[in-house]
C-alpha positions in Angstrom: 97.8 67.2 5.7 97.6 68.9 2.3 100.5 68.4 -0.6 101.3 72.2 0.1 101.9 74.4 3.1 99.5 76.6 1.6 95.9 77.2 -0.3 96.4 80.4 -2.9 92.9 81.0 -2.7 89.5 80.6 -0.8 86.5 82.1 -1.0 84.4 82.9 2.1 80.6 84.6 2.2 81.6 87.7 1.4 83.4 86.8 -1.8 80.9 84.2 -3.3 81.7 81.4 -0.8 79.3 80.0 1.9 81.3 80.1 5.1 82.4 82.9 7.1 85.9 84.3 7.7 86.5 82.5 11.1 84.8 79.2 9.6 87.4 79.3 6.5 90.2 80.0 9.1 89.5 77.4 11.2 89.4 75.0 8.4 92.6 76.3 7.4 94.0 75.5 10.7 92.3 72.3 10.9 94.2 70.8 7.7 97.5 72.2 8.9 97.9 75.2 6.2 101.1 77.3 6.8 99.2 80.4 4.9 95.8 80.7 3.9 94.9 83.3 0.9 91.4 84.7 1.4 89.7 86.1 -1.7 87.9 89.6 -2.0 86.4 90.2 -5.8 87.3 93.7 -6.7 83.9 93.7 -8.5 82.5 95.8 -5.6 82.7 99.4 -4.1 86.1 100.4 -3.5 85.5 101.3 -0.2 84.2 98.1 0.6 86.7 96.2 -0.9 89.5 97.8 1.0 87.6 96.9 4.1 87.1 93.9 3.9 90.7 93.0 2.2 91.3 94.9 5.8 89.2 92.2 8.0 90.9 89.2 6.0 94.5 90.8 6.9 93.4 91.5 10.5 92.2 87.9 11.5 94.0 85.5 13.5 95.2 82.6 12.4 97.0 82.0 15.8 100.6 81.0 15.8 101.0 78.6 12.9 99.0 80.0 10.1 99.1 83.4 8.6 96.1 84.7 6.9 96.3 87.2 4.0 94.4 89.1 1.4 94.3 88.4 -2.2 92.5 90.7 -4.5 90.6 89.2 -7.2 90.6 91.2 -9.8 88.0 90.7 -12.8 89.7 91.2 -16.8 86.8 93.7 -18.0 87.3 93.5 -21.6 89.3 91.9 -24.6 92.5 94.4 -23.9 92.9 93.0 -20.7 91.5 95.9 -18.3 91.2 95.1 -14.6 88.7 96.4 -12.5 91.0 97.0 -9.8 91.6 99.9 -7.7 95.0 101.3 -7.4 94.7 101.1 -3.5 93.8 97.8 -3.2 97.0 96.6 -4.3 98.5 97.8 -1.6 96.3 96.3 0.9 96.7 92.5 -0.5 99.6 91.3 -0.9 98.4 88.8 -3.6 96.4 89.8 -6.7 94.7 87.9 -8.6 93.4 88.5 -12.7 91.0 86.5 -13.6 88.4 86.0 -16.7 84.6 86.5 -15.7 81.0 86.5 -17.0 81.3 89.9 -17.2 84.6 90.3 -20.0 83.4 91.8 -22.9 84.6 90.3 -26.4 84.9 86.9 -24.3 82.0 86.1 -22.0 79.8 89.2 -23.3 79.2 89.7 -27.0 82.2 87.3 -28.1 82.3 87.3 -31.9 81.1 84.9 -34.2 84.3 83.6 -35.6 86.3 81.4 -33.8 89.8 83.3 -34.6 88.5 86.4 -33.5 87.6 84.9 -30.2 90.9 83.2 -30.0 92.6 86.7 -30.5 90.4 88.3 -28.3 91.0 85.8 -25.5 94.9 86.1 -26.3 94.8 89.4 -26.2 92.6 89.6 -22.7 95.2 87.3 -20.8 98.7 89.3 -22.4 97.2 92.4 -21.0 95.9 91.3 -18.0 99.8 89.8 -17.3 101.3 93.4 -18.7 99.7 95.1 -15.4 102.5 95.4 -13.3 99.8 95.0 -10.2 98.8 91.1 -11.1 101.0 88.7 -9.2 99.3 85.6 -11.1 96.7 84.6 -13.3 93.5 82.8 -11.4 91.7 79.7 -13.1 93.5 80.7 -16.6 91.6 80.1 -19.7 87.9 79.2 -17.6 86.0 79.4 -20.7 84.1 76.3 -20.6 81.1 77.8 -19.7 80.9 81.1 -21.4 78.4 81.5 -24.9 81.5 80.4 -26.8 83.1 77.9 -25.5 86.5 76.2 -26.1 88.3 73.3 -25.0 91.9 73.9 -23.5 93.1 71.5 -26.9 91.2 73.8 -29.2 93.7 77.3 -27.9 96.5 77.5 -30.2 99.7 76.7 -29.0 101.8 79.5 -30.3 99.3 82.2 -28.8 99.9 79.9 -25.3 103.4 80.2 -25.5 103.3 84.1 -26.3 101.8 84.1 -23.1 103.8 81.9 -21.2 106.8 84.3 -22.4 105.3 87.2 -21.0 104.3 85.5 -17.4 107.8 84.3 -17.2 109.5 88.2 -18.2 107.1 89.7 -15.5 107.2 87.0 -13.5 103.4 86.2 -13.0 102.2 83.0 -11.6 99.7 80.9 -13.3 97.3 79.2 -10.5 96.8 75.6 -10.8 93.1 75.0 -9.1 91.3 71.9 -7.9 88.2 73.1 -8.9 89.6 73.8 -12.6 87.6 70.9 -14.1 84.2 72.5 -12.9 84.4 74.7 -15.6 84.0 72.3 -18.7 81.2 70.1 -17.6 81.0 69.3 -21.4 84.4 67.5 -21.1 85.0 64.0 -18.8 86.9 64.7 -16.1 89.7 62.4 -17.6 89.8 64.2 -20.9 89.9 67.8 -19.6 92.5 66.3 -17.3 94.8 65.2 -20.3 93.8 68.5 -22.0 94.4 70.8 -19.8 98.0 69.0 -18.2 99.1 69.5 -21.8 98.4 73.2 -21.5 100.5 73.4 -18.0 103.3 72.1 -20.0 103.6 75.0 -22.5 103.6 77.1 -19.4 106.0 74.9 -17.8 108.1 75.0 -21.0 108.2 78.7 -20.9 109.7 78.6 -17.0 106.3 80.1 -16.0 105.7 79.4 -12.3 102.8 78.0 -10.4 100.5 78.6 -7.3 98.1 75.8 -6.0 94.8 76.5 -4.8 91.5 74.8 -3.8 89.1 77.3 -5.0 87.0 76.2 -2.2 83.8 77.9 -1.8 83.2 76.2 1.3 85.1 75.7 4.9 85.3 72.0 4.0 87.0 72.4 0.7 90.0 74.6 2.0 93.3 72.7 1.3 91.7 70.6 -0.9 94.8 70.3 -3.3 94.6 67.0 -4.6 93.1 68.0 -8.2 95.7 70.4 -8.4 98.5 68.3 -7.5 97.0 65.8 -9.9 97.2 68.3 -12.4 100.6 69.3 -11.7 101.7 65.7 -11.9 100.6 65.0 -15.5 101.6 67.9 -16.8 104.9 66.9 -15.5 105.7 70.3 -12.8 108.0 69.5 -10.3 107.9 71.3 -6.7 111.0 73.5 -7.8 108.6 75.3 -10.2 105.9 75.7 -7.9 105.9 79.3 -5.8 106.7 79.0 -2.3 103.5 81.3 -0.7 104.7 81.8 2.7 108.1 82.8 1.6 106.6 85.0 -0.9 104.3 86.6 1.7 107.2 87.0 4.1 109.3 89.0 1.4 106.2 91.2 0.5 105.8 92.1 3.8 109.8 92.9 4.3 109.5 95.2 1.0 
C-alpha cells in the first residue's frame, strides 16, 4: 500500500510515458490507490487534447479506483502564460502548470545575468499562479537541467515567499513529486533533498497546500510516493497540509 491513497500525476505513452492507459490503470489498482490522475499534455493540438482527456475520464478503474484526467499546461514564457485551451479545463478536474524545455526566457534564450534570470523565473511562476484555471504547480522549480541551472538553495527566499502568498490566496497547490530529484543531476540526492526541503518549508510556512505524485513515466512507478513522502517529512509538512485529492474530485464533480 502507498503512504497516500492517490497518485496526483502519472504519464501514459500518450503523454511522454512508456505504457498504455489500461496498463497504467491496472498498476494503480494493484497498489491500492483510490485515485490516479493521468496527465495529458496541453502542448498537443486542441481536438487531440480534448479526445485524450475524455478517453482518460472514461477509463474504468473498477469499483475501488477513480481515474481522473489532468491537463498539464506548459508555461510558455516569463509572463506565466499557459498553452491551455479554455475548453480543456471543463474536461479535466485538475489542471497543472509547469515549466518546460520550451519556456521562453527561462529554458529558451535565458538572460545571461543571474538576477534577470531569477526575475524571469519568479514572474513566470506568479503569472501561472494567477491563472484561475490552475489547480497546482507541477514539479515546481524544475530548472536543474535548463541552460542556466540554479539549485533550490540559490533561489531568493523573499521571491519564493511572494509566490507562496499568491498560491495560498488563490488556493493553488504545490506538487511534491517523487521524480523531482531527476531534474538536478549535478546535486547528490542527499544535497537536493536538503535544499528542496528548505524550499518546501517556505511554502508550508505560508499555508500553501501540497499534492503528492509519483510523476511516473511507466506503470511500474505508479503509486511510488516514497521520495515525495521523504521530502514532506524533511520539510516538516504534516498530513493536514496535504490535499485530499479524492475529496477534491468529489467536490469538483458536485459543483
